[in-house]
C-alpha positions, 0 to 999 in steps of 0.5 A: 770135603763131603758128607756134611752134617747139617750141625758139624763143620769140618773146622772150628778155629779159635782165635781172632789173631794172626795164625788164626787168620792165616790158618782159616785163609790156608785152609779155604785155599786147601779145602775150598768147600770146607765148612768153617766156624771162626770164632774170633772173640771180642777181646780188645787187647790181643798182640794183634790188634796192635796197629803195627809190627816189624817185618824182618828177616833180621835173625841170628839163626840162619833156619828162622832168617830163611822162613821170615825172608820167604814170609817177607817175600810174600808180604811185598807181593801177594794182592791181598797184603803188599798195601799193607807192607811198607818197607822202610828199612831200619837203623841199629844202635849196636853197642859193642860192649854188649851182645843185646842187640837185634841181628846185624846183617852181613850187608849191613852198612854203618852210618853216621849220626848226621846221616841217620838225622838226613834219613829220619828228618830228625833235628838233634843227634841221637844219644848214643854212647861212646861204644855204640855205632849205627847200621842200616838195614835196608831190608826191613819194614813194617806192617799196618798189622791190625788192618791186616789181619782184618783184610784176611778175615774179611777174604775168608768170609768172602769165601765162605767161612761163618765168623763169630765175633764171640768167645769160646769158653771151653772146648768140649771133650768126649771120650778122648775126642774133641768134639767142639766148643762151648759158646756161652750156652751153646755148643758148637760142633766140629770135626777138627778144632784149632785153638790159636788164643795167644795169652788165653790159651792156658786159660781155655785149656784149663777150663777144658781140663786138658794138661800141658807140659808144666811151664811150657806156656808163659803169660806175659805182656809189654807196654806199648807207647804211642806219640801223637805227631802234628801234621809238621812232624809227621811231614818231617819224619814221614819216610824215616826208617825204623830206629832200634836199640838194644832195649826197644824200637822206634817206629812211624806209622804212616796210617796213623801219624804216630810214633810206636815205642816198644821194649823188651821189658815184658812182664807175667800176667795171670791173665790178659783179661785182667790188663790195665793200660796203667802200664810204666812206660819210663822204658819206652820213653828212654828208647824215644829219647835216646833216639829221638832227643826232639821229643823230650818230655812229650806227652806218650799214650800207653797200652798193653799187649799180651802174648804168650811165650812158648820154649825156644820162641817158636809157637806151638803147632801140634796135636794134643796127646789123648785128644784127637781132632785137636791142634794148637797153633798159638804162641810164638814169643812175640815173633809170629805175626810177620809169618800171617802170610805163611804160618797157615801152611804150616797148620794145614801140614799138621792137620793132614798129618804130612811132612813138608816135601820142603827141608825149610819147612820140615825143620819149622815143623819140627820146631813148633812140636810139643818135644823142643830140642836143646840143640834148637837156637832160640828165635832171639838168643840174645833178647829173651823176654825179660820176666 
């Protein structure tokens, strides 16, 4: 990209999460000489700062499942990221009396409670209802999410990206054009600005006086519980698959030697800056004690994970009407992390104003625009975050 102005970047990326990291990396692969200023923010409570994320292609919608499968293949093969991906399988408790499940694949196989105990290394049978059955999906895994984002970030710096750990306070709009960002008292100018600020997106758009469709964004958070394991407990569980119920999951982090419990019990918040870790983790405890009753009553640590819910649970990757040189690439309702490996390619297509030659990518591009067709299946129609 030629003709650089000394004080102007080709791209400014705002946000330090998975979409921002994937975008920065994709930009440098597409335009190696591009001058990129990346403002990651200094927030501690972010979705991508979480330390463990499920990587799966088990989705009820075939388009989402295929896109997630491509991402998973890259997780398994990428020279940079494969070391952070662990294909553990998952065992899902499916209640025949409810549709609120993850997604049971055609190749999932039934397992007994005793077989689950053998695979997990647990000592007490799970507390299943009479109507619940266990199914194994061997294709699922998890990523060491925070260190994977950090690896992408460090590689981007090696490729010449200027990374700044500071907060952008607002976007600079002049005559209907985004010309840069404000950082403290300084203004950083760029030809194209990409905003990937997750739960902070509505706030930065409001400060910048940029309107968005009413109700398009919902700022939410969810409580996460963590159980620290003794050495002997970890050794017993170190090969365990992810355990899934209709209400949440239990996952083992080998890197941290802990169990992490997440649920679908999200709640709205005004701003992620107001978050406290004093969140009710009773639902998380119920998930843990259902699948691993041996840990009943144990002390759990807790923290909050914010994210941005967007319609149909797809992220927004689109330009903003009436403002040139500005792209939003954010949201995704707790589903975006697994696409760290390939979502940046979709953002680059939007930067270029191109439609992909690949039919699947074209469909994903369409689903990530402002306009959301009523015919589009939600990412998880049976598990919409509770609000």
